[in-house]
Structure formats: structure tokens, C-alpha cells
C-alpha positions as CSV (number, residue, x, y, z in Angstrom):
1,X,-36.9,135.1,-7.2
2,X,-39.6,132.6,-6.6
3,X,-42.9,131.9,-8.3
4,X,-45.8,134.4,-8.5
5,X,-49.3,133.9,-7.2
6,X,-52.5,135.7,-8.1
7,X,-54.7,136.2,-5.0
8,X,-58.2,137.5,-4.9
9,X,-60.9,138.6,-2.4
10,X,-64.2,138.3,-4.3
11,X,-67.1,140.2,-2.9
12,X,-70.5,141.3,-4.1
13,X,-69.5,144.9,-4.0
14,X,-65.8,144.8,-4.9
15,X,-63.1,142.4,-6.2
16,X,-59.6,143.0,-5.0
17,X,-56.7,141.2,-6.7
18,X,-53.0,141.1,-5.9
19,X,-49.7,139.6,-7.2
20,X,-47.5,138.0,-4.5
21,X,-44.0,136.6,-5.0
22,X,-43.4,133.3,-3.0
23,X,-40.1,134.3,-1.4
24,X,-41.6,137.6,0.0
25,X,-44.6,135.9,1.7
26,X,-48.3,136.5,1.6
27,X,-48.4,140.0,3.1
28,X,-46.2,141.7,0.5
29,X,-48.2,142.7,-2.6
30,X,-46.2,143.5,-5.7
31,X,-49.3,145.0,-7.2
32,X,-52.9,145.3,-6.0
33,X,-56.1,146.7,-7.5
34,X,-59.8,146.9,-6.6
35,X,-62.7,146.6,-9.1
36,X,-66.4,147.2,-8.7
37,X,-67.7,143.6,-9.1
38,X,-71.1,144.5,-10.7
39,X,-69.4,146.4,-13.5
40,X,-68.0,143.1,-15.0
41,X,-69.7,140.1,-16.5
42,X,-67.3,137.6,-14.9
43,X,-64.3,137.1,-12.6
44,X,-62.3,136.1,-15.7
45,X,-62.9,139.5,-17.2
46,X,-61.6,141.3,-14.1
47,X,-58.5,139.0,-13.9
48,X,-57.6,139.5,-17.5
49,X,-57.9,143.3,-17.2
50,X,-55.7,143.2,-14.0
51,X,-53.0,141.1,-15.6
52,X,-52.9,143.0,-18.9
53,X,-49.4,144.4,-19.4
54,X,-48.0,143.1,-16.1
55,X,-44.4,141.9,-16.1
56,X,-45.3,139.2,-13.5
57,X,-46.8,136.0,-14.8
58,X,-48.6,134.1,-12.0
59,X,-48.1,130.3,-11.9
60,X,-51.2,129.8,-9.8
61,X,-54.2,131.6,-8.5
62,X,-56.3,131.5,-5.3
63,X,-59.6,133.3,-4.8
64,X,-61.5,133.8,-1.5
65,X,-65.3,134.0,-2.3
66,X,-68.3,134.5,-0.1
67,X,-70.3,131.3,0.2
68,X,-69.6,127.5,0.5
69,X,-67.3,126.0,-2.1
70,X,-68.7,122.6,-3.1
71,X,-66.6,120.3,-5.4
72,X,-64.5,123.2,-6.6
73,X,-67.5,125.4,-7.5
74,X,-69.5,128.2,-6.0
75,X,-72.5,130.3,-6.9
76,X,-71.7,133.7,-5.7
77,X,-74.3,135.1,-3.2
78,X,-74.6,138.7,-4.4
79,X,-73.3,138.4,-7.9
80,X,-74.7,136.5,-11.0
81,X,-71.4,134.6,-11.3
82,X,-70.9,130.8,-11.1
83,X,-67.3,130.1,-10.4
84,X,-65.6,126.7,-11.1
85,X,-62.0,125.9,-10.6
86,X,-61.8,123.8,-13.8
87,X,-63.3,126.6,-16.0
88,X,-61.2,129.3,-14.4
89,X,-58.0,127.2,-14.8
90,X,-58.7,126.8,-18.5
91,X,-59.6,130.4,-19.1
92,X,-56.6,131.8,-17.2
93,X,-54.2,129.0,-18.2
94,X,-53.0,128.5,-14.6
95,X,-54.1,126.3,-11.8
96,X,-56.9,128.0,-9.8
97,X,-58.2,127.3,-6.3
98,X,-61.4,128.6,-4.8
99,X,-62.0,128.8,-1.1
100,X,-64.6,130.3,1.2
101,X,-63.8,134.0,2.1
102,X,-63.8,133.2,5.8
103,X,-61.5,130.2,5.3
104,X,-59.3,132.7,3.4
105,X,-59.4,135.0,6.5
106,X,-58.5,132.1,8.7
107,X,-55.5,131.3,6.5
108,X,-54.1,134.8,7.3
109,X,-54.4,134.5,11.1
110,X,-50.9,132.9,11.6
111,X,-49.3,135.8,9.7
112,X,-51.0,138.6,11.7
113,X,-48.9,140.6,14.1
114,X,-49.7,143.0,17.0
115,X,-50.1,145.9,14.6
116,X,-52.9,144.0,12.8
117,X,-54.9,143.4,16.0
118,X,-56.6,144.9,19.0
119,X,-56.6,142.4,21.9
120,X,-59.7,142.4,24.1
121,X,-58.5,139.6,26.3
122,X,-54.9,138.4,26.3
123,X,-55.9,135.1,28.0
124,X,-53.6,132.2,28.2
125,X,-53.3,130.6,24.7
126,X,-52.3,127.0,24.4
127,X,-49.3,126.5,22.1
128,X,-50.6,125.1,18.8
129,X,-54.1,125.2,20.1
130,X,-57.1,125.5,17.8
131,X,-58.1,129.0,16.7
132,X,-61.5,130.3,15.7
133,X,-62.6,133.2,13.4
134,X,-65.9,134.9,13.5
135,X,-66.6,137.8,11.1
136,X,-69.8,140.0,11.1
137,X,-69.9,141.9,7.8
138,X,-72.7,141.7,5.2
139,X,-73.3,138.3,6.7
140,X,-71.8,136.4,9.6
141,X,-68.9,134.2,8.7
142,X,-67.2,131.6,10.8
143,X,-64.1,129.4,10.3
144,X,-61.4,127.7,12.3
145,X,-57.8,126.5,12.3
146,X,-56.1,123.3,13.6
147,X,-52.4,122.5,14.0
148,X,-51.4,119.5,11.9
149,X,-48.0,119.0,13.5
150,X,-46.2,121.3,11.1
151,X,-48.5,124.3,10.4
152,X,-52.0,125.6,10.9
153,X,-54.6,124.5,8.4
154,X,-57.9,126.5,7.9
155,X,-61.3,124.9,7.6
156,X,-64.7,126.4,6.5
157,X,-67.9,126.6,8.5
158,X,-71.4,127.9,7.9
159,X,-71.9,128.3,11.7
160,X,-73.4,131.8,11.2
161,X,-76.6,130.1,10.1
162,X,-77.2,128.0,13.2
163,X,-80.3,128.8,15.4
164,X,-80.1,132.1,17.3
165,X,-80.2,131.2,21.0
166,X,-81.5,134.1,23.2
167,X,-79.7,134.5,26.5
168,X,-82.1,136.7,28.5
169,X,-85.7,138.0,28.4
170,X,-84.8,140.9,26.0
171,X,-83.3,138.5,23.5
172,X,-86.3,136.2,23.9
173,X,-88.5,139.1,22.9
174,X,-86.2,139.8,20.0
175,X,-86.4,136.2,18.8
176,X,-90.2,136.2,18.9
177,X,-90.3,139.6,17.0
178,X,-88.1,138.3,14.2
179,X,-89.7,134.9,14.0
180,X,-93.0,136.6,13.2
181,X,-91.3,138.1,10.1
182,X,-88.8,135.6,9.0
183,X,-89.6,132.2,10.5
184,X,-86.2,130.6,11.1
185,X,-83.8,133.0,12.9
186,X,-80.0,132.4,12.7
187,X,-77.2,134.3,14.3
188,X,-76.6,136.0,11.0
189,X,-80.2,137.4,11.1
190,X,-79.2,139.5,14.1
191,X,-75.5,139.6,14.1
192,X,-74.4,141.1,10.8
193,X,-74.7,144.2,8.7
194,X,-78.2,143.2,7.7
195,X,-79.0,142.1,11.2
196,X,-78.2,145.4,12.9
197,X,-81.3,147.1,11.4
198,X,-83.4,144.2,12.6
199,X,-82.3,144.9,16.2
200,X,-83.0,148.6,15.7
201,X,-86.4,147.9,14.3
202,X,-87.2,145.7,17.3
203,X,-86.1,148.4,19.7
204,X,-88.3,150.9,18.0
205,X,-91.5,148.8,17.4
206,X,-91.5,147.3,20.8
207,X,-91.1,150.7,22.4
208,X,-87.9,149.8,24.2
209,X,-86.3,153.1,23.2
210,X,-87.7,156.1,21.4
211,X,-86.5,157.0,17.9
212,X,-85.6,160.8,17.7
213,X,-87.2,162.6,14.8
214,X,-83.8,163.7,13.3
215,X,-82.6,160.1,13.3
216,X,-85.8,158.9,11.6
217,X,-85.3,161.5,8.9
218,X,-81.8,160.4,8.3
219,X,-82.7,156.7,8.2
220,X,-85.4,157.0,5.6
221,X,-83.0,158.7,3.2
222,X,-80.5,155.8,3.3
223,X,-80.7,152.5,1.5
224,X,-78.4,151.0,4.2
225,X,-79.4,152.2,7.7
226,X,-76.5,150.4,9.5
227,X,-73.9,153.2,9.1
228,X,-76.4,155.8,10.3
229,X,-77.3,153.7,13.4
230,X,-73.6,153.0,14.1
231,X,-72.6,156.7,13.8
232,X,-75.4,157.8,16.2
233,X,-74.3,155.1,18.7
234,X,-70.6,155.9,18.6
235,X,-71.3,159.7,18.9
236,X,-73.8,159.0,21.8
237,X,-76.5,161.1,20.2
238,X,-79.4,158.6,20.3
239,X,-80.1,156.1,23.1
240,X,-81.9,153.8,20.8
241,X,-78.8,153.5,18.6
242,X,-76.6,152.9,21.7
243,X,-79.0,150.2,22.9
244,X,-78.9,148.6,19.5
245,X,-75.1,148.4,19.4
246,X,-75.0,147.1,23.0
247,X,-77.4,144.3,22.2
248,X,-75.6,143.5,18.9
249,X,-72.2,143.3,20.6
250,X,-73.6,141.1,23.4
251,X,-75.1,138.7,20.9
252,X,-71.8,138.7,18.9
253,X,-69.9,137.9,22.1
254,X,-72.2,135.0,23.0
255,X,-71.8,133.4,19.6
256,X,-68.1,133.9,19.7
257,X,-68.1,132.0,23.0
258,X,-70.2,129.3,21.4
259,X,-67.8,128.9,18.6
260,X,-64.8,128.6,21.0
261,X,-66.6,125.8,22.8
262,X,-67.6,124.0,19.6
263,X,-64.1,123.6,18.3
264,X,-62.2,123.9,21.7
265,X,-60.4,127.0,20.4
266,X,-57.9,127.2,23.3
267,X,-55.5,129.1,20.9
268,X,-57.9,132.1,20.8
269,X,-60.6,133.6,18.7
270,X,-60.3,136.4,16.1
271,X,-63.1,138.8,15.2
272,X,-62.8,139.7,11.5
273,X,-65.2,141.3,9.0
274,X,-65.9,144.9,8.4
275,X,-68.0,145.7,11.5
276,X,-65.8,145.0,14.6
277,X,-63.1,147.6,13.8
278,X,-65.9,150.2,13.4
279,X,-67.5,149.5,16.8
280,X,-64.5,149.0,19.0
281,X,-65.8,151.1,21.9
282,X,-68.7,148.7,22.3
283,X,-66.5,145.6,22.1
284,X,-64.2,147.1,24.8
285,X,-67.1,147.4,27.2
286,X,-67.1,144.9,30.1
287,X,-70.5,143.6,28.9
288,X,-68.8,142.1,25.8
289,X,-66.4,139.8,27.7
290,X,-69.1,139.1,30.3
291,X,-71.4,137.8,27.6
292,X,-68.5,135.9,25.9
293,X,-67.7,134.1,29.2
294,X,-71.3,133.5,30.3
295,X,-71.1,129.7,29.7
296,X,-72.0,128.3,33.1
297,X,-69.5,125.6,34.2
298,X,-67.2,126.6,31.3
299,X,-66.9,130.3,32.4
300,X,-63.4,129.8,33.8
301,X,-62.3,128.1,30.5
302,X,-63.6,131.1,28.5
303,X,-61.7,133.5,30.8
304,X,-58.4,132.0,29.5
305,X,-59.3,132.3,25.8
306,X,-57.5,135.2,24.0
307,X,-59.9,137.4,22.1
308,X,-58.6,139.6,19.3
309,X,-60.1,142.0,16.8
310,X,-58.5,142.0,13.3
311,X,-57.8,145.5,12.1
312,X,-56.0,144.7,8.8
313,X,-58.6,145.1,6.0
314,X,-56.6,142.8,3.7
315,X,-56.8,139.6,5.8
316,X,-58.9,137.7,3.2
317,X,-56.5,138.7,0.5
318,X,-53.5,137.7,2.6
319,X,-55.2,134.4,3.4
320,X,-56.0,133.7,-0.2
321,X,-52.3,134.4,-1.1
322,X,-51.1,132.1,1.7
323,X,-53.3,129.4,0.4
324,X,-52.1,129.8,-3.2
325,X,-48.5,129.8,-2.2
326,X,-48.9,126.7,0.0
327,X,-50.6,124.8,-2.9
328,X,-47.8,125.8,-5.2
329,X,-45.2,124.6,-2.6
330,X,-47.0,121.3,-2.2
331,X,-47.2,120.7,-6.0
332,X,-43.6,121.7,-6.4
333,X,-42.6,119.2,-3.6
């Protein structure tokens, strides 16, 4: 038997922890549990509860957390937690590494197989080419991987916060509508779980589509309107919802193409996060790849780029595990 690693996917809603044994690889969880994050005062409290009575003693830990990790520290976006590698290492009595949650997802990409993915465009991937990850969920995360001669290494990005660049007259109107409310408009402002209602509101207020009374009644009862809008779009029961998802998907595709160009991701791009698997019919429309490839003189280049949707919900956890196991191997070496 090899050493054991504690891996975690730390989110504002839930925290998922798992124990992985080094010889089995990052996709085999010896034990896994999920905790409601807001019910606990700290990550340390959750970890100690998870490890209590376990026969496996981890020799290192790796946690993927939403937000930028600066100098081994992170202030969680949707939790009142300040995490620091030095403090966690002392509290848990093992070396602890923190990494951005999208960087963790990127770490998992080399371990994904065809059962973990839906391929929108097989393309012609370059062997050991760079790969990109874009993930609309609560926010819009981005990351990328480069080959170092021996293996892929994952790197963080906050590219979801770059300026939203409208691609047609409808999107120009959307930008103006949102600027009046928020000022600076990033891709995350329109292409995320929080952005979807912004597009819907634009459609309604600007009179582009009519909101049915029954849909209005459902929406005012929900704290989060996104699932209601998505359900109506997938079931085809409200044109305004369908138009919202069409525009959302088109914008997501455009930014995915932007990310490919920025890092020359000729190895492919992976769509992660919680939203893409739920809206597959919209991602499989011709309009998605048309928007992805709509890059002028680089259209032919984009046609050759593989585009995949990640279905495995544990990718951030798998990536955190891979990162932890790699750190342990390097230190042992």
C-alpha cells in the first residue's frame, strides 16, 4: 500500500472530502463524504469530523477552493472562512496545499475518459498540446494546462472577469442594459448561474420575448430563478426561456473560443461546472459551435479544436487528489 491523501472540494454550499490511496490513483475514493459548509465554523472542523475514527491516516492534504490563492492563502468568496496553508498544516498536523477550484478541475482533465465526457467537436488535437477549461457554475471559472515534457501541469486564471465583448446587435443591447445596472460587465456577469437571470431580465424588460404569467408566478416564488428558467427552456414551454438559454450558450461558446486563442489550446477545451451537463441540448445546437468558431481569420483553427463537456461531478475532487498525490511524490523523491 502507498500513502494516503486527503482531498477536498470546498464550496460555499457544500464541502466534499475524500481519502485516496496513492497506488490506486486519484479517481478511486476509499471514503467520501459531503458536508453543508455553512453549518461549520471552519474547514478544520469539517476535516476533523470527517477523519474521526478513520483507519486511514493521510500524509498530506490538497483542497480546491473557489477564488484566487495568493501566497498560500484564500478568503473564501461565499463563506466567512480565511484559509491558510500554514495554519491548516499546523491544525491538521500534515502538509496542506490550497489551489483554486478551477485549477483543481484542470488537474483532473488528463485522468478523464470517454465515460466522463460528451464530445461536441472531436477536432484534431495536437499531441501534448495545451488544454483549456471553462466552467460556468455559480461564477465563471477558467484554467489551463501545459505539457512540461513529462506530464500536464495546471495553472489558474481569473479570465471569467475580463470585459464582456458583445458579438452582435442583440448582445450590444444586452451590454448596455447591464452596464446601466452594474457598470463593469464581465463574462461572469452574463455567463454563469448568476448571469442567466440577467439575460432573462434583459429579454423581458426590453420586450424581446413575452413572459408567460405561469412562468412569472413560478419565478417570484424562487430565491434562485435559474433552475426554473432552465427547466422551461429544456421542456420548450416558454419562448423567453428558450431564447435566454440560446443567448447564454452563444456567449459561453464565444468566450470558450476566446480562451482557446489566448493560450493556443490546440489540445482541446473542456466545459466544466454545474451548468453545461444540464443544458446539453443547447450546447449540441449548431449555433454553439458556430459561435465558438466565429473568430474571423482563425475560424479554421477553431474548427480543429476538440470541444468536450465534463459530465463527472467529482472532477474538482479528483483534481485536488491528483495535485496532493503529485506533491507527495515530489517530496518523497
